[in-house]
C-alpha positions in Angstrom: 91.5 158.1 118.9 90.1 154.8 120.1 89.9 153.5 116.6 93.6 154.3 116.1 94.5 152.5 119.3 92.5 149.4 118.1 94.2 149.6 114.6 97.6 149.9 116.2 96.9 146.9 118.5 95.7 144.8 115.5 98.7 145.7 113.4 101.0 145.0 116.3 99.4 141.5 116.7 99.3 140.8 112.9 102.8 142.0 112.1 104.7 138.9 113.5 102.3 136.6 111.6 102.7 138.6 108.4 106.5 138.4 108.7 106.2 134.6 109.3 103.9 134.2 106.3 106.3 136.2 104.1 109.2 134.0 105.2 107.2 130.9 104.4 106.3 132.2 100.9 109.9 133.2 100.3 111.1 129.7 101.4 108.5 128.0 99.2 109.5 130.2 96.2 113.2 129.4 96.7 112.5 125.7 97.0 110.5 125.8 93.8 113.3 127.6 92.0 115.9 125.2 93.5 113.9 122.2 92.4 113.8 123.4 88.8 117.6 123.6 88.5 119.5 121.0 86.5 122.3 119.4 88.4 124.8 121.4 86.4 122.9 124.7 87.3 122.8 123.7 90.9 126.5 122.9 91.1 127.4 126.1 89.2 125.3 128.1 91.6 126.6 126.6 94.8 130.2 125.9 94.0 132.9 128.4 93.0 134.4 125.7 90.8 138.0 126.2 92.1 138.4 122.4 92.0 138.1 120.6 88.7 135.4 118.0 88.3 135.9 114.4 87.4 133.0 112.4 86.0 131.9 109.1 87.5 132.7 107.4 84.2 136.3 108.6 84.3 136.7 107.7 88.0 135.4 104.2 87.3 137.9 103.5 84.5 140.4 100.9 85.5 143.4 103.2 84.6 142.2 105.9 87.0 144.5 105.5 90.0 143.1 107.8 92.7 142.5 107.9 96.4 138.8 108.4 96.9 137.7 110.5 99.8 134.2 110.6 101.3 133.5 114.0 102.8 130.0 113.3 104.1 129.0 112.7 107.7 129.7 109.3 109.4 126.0 108.3 109.3 125.9 108.8 105.6 129.1 106.9 105.0 127.9 104.0 107.1 124.7 103.6 105.0 126.8 103.4 101.8 130.0 104.7 100.2 132.2 104.0 97.2 134.3 100.9 97.9 137.7 101.7 99.4 136.8 105.3 100.0 138.6 107.0 102.9 136.1 108.6 105.3 137.2 112.2 106.4 133.8 113.7 107.2 132.7 117.3 106.7 131.7 119.0 109.9 134.5 117.3 111.8 137.0 117.2 109.0 140.5 116.6 110.2 143.4 117.2 107.8 145.6 114.9 109.8 143.6 111.9 108.7 144.5 112.7 105.1 148.1 113.5 106.0 148.5 110.1 107.7 147.1 108.2 104.7 148.3 110.2 101.7 152.0 111.2 101.9 152.5 111.9 98.2 151.1 115.5 97.6 151.0 114.6 93.8 148.8 111.6 94.3 145.5 111.9 92.4 142.7 112.5 95.0 138.9 112.5 94.2 136.7 113.9 96.9 132.9 113.2 96.9 129.8 113.9 98.9 126.2 113.5 98.0 126.2 115.8 94.9 129.5 117.7 94.9 129.0 120.7 97.2 130.6 119.7 100.5 133.3 117.8 98.6 134.4 121.0 96.9 134.9 122.6 100.3 137.1 119.7 101.5 139.0 119.6 98.2 139.8 123.3 98.5 141.2 122.6 102.0 143.3 119.8 100.6 144.7 122.1 97.8 145.5 124.7 100.5 147.4 122.0 102.4 149.6 121.4 99.3 147.9 118.5 97.6 148.3 119.2 93.9 146.1 116.7 92.1 142.6 117.1 93.7 139.3 116.6 91.9 135.6 116.9 92.9 133.4 114.0 91.8 130.7 115.6 89.6 127.3 114.6 91.1 128.9 112.8 94.0 127.7 109.4 95.3 124.2 110.1 93.9 125.5 110.3 90.3 127.8 107.3 91.0 124.8 105.2 92.0 122.5 106.7 89.3 125.0 105.5 86.7 124.8 102.0 88.1 128.1 101.8 90.0 128.4 99.8 93.2 128.2 101.2 96.7 129.0 99.3 99.9 127.7 99.6 103.4 129.6 99.8 106.7 130.4 96.1 106.5 131.7 96.4 103.0 128.7 94.6 101.5 127.1 95.8 98.3 123.9 97.7 99.0 121.2 99.5 97.1 120.7 102.0 100.0 122.1 105.5 99.8 121.8 108.2 102.4 119.9 110.9 100.6 120.9 113.7 102.9 117.5 115.5 102.8 114.2 115.2 100.9 115.1 118.2 98.8 118.6 116.8 97.8 117.2 113.2 97.6 115.4 114.1 94.3 118.8 113.9 92.6 119.2 110.2 93.6 117.2 108.3 90.9 118.7 104.8 91.4 118.7 103.0 94.7 116.9 103.2 98.0 116.7 106.6 99.7 117.7 106.5 103.4 117.0 109.4 105.7 117.7 109.8 109.4 
């Protein structure tokens, strides 16, 4: 009987640690699986692809007349953004900012974030609000910078710095200086 009580106390003490260890193992496994994705696999897995993608090359073409919307957070935008992008944010997104700036619901709009996940969410909200010609920038500002296109800082000066969002997401930025908070 005493042995069972001791066993029960040991199990009761070890159970929280075992659960924590299992959670850590699961997290490490998911991170290793996540890190092996190609960008295409990652976006396919995280997006529902309700919004069509536009490539950075197509957006950079002189004939592409589009309003460019940055759907990252303010601190990310201030580090760097695509020149002339309209900041709308993500967590505090306010549709009225877009309505005040873009009156023509047929205007071509390209939304971007770091890679193209948050931007799809914001682009879907724009579509729901009646905007007809909305695209998601494939690979976001990371792909823009990776392909050698210019980004500017809060003072509109060209910069090599790009807010890399997190260490895990930062691996997708291969050109430029990674900035983390």
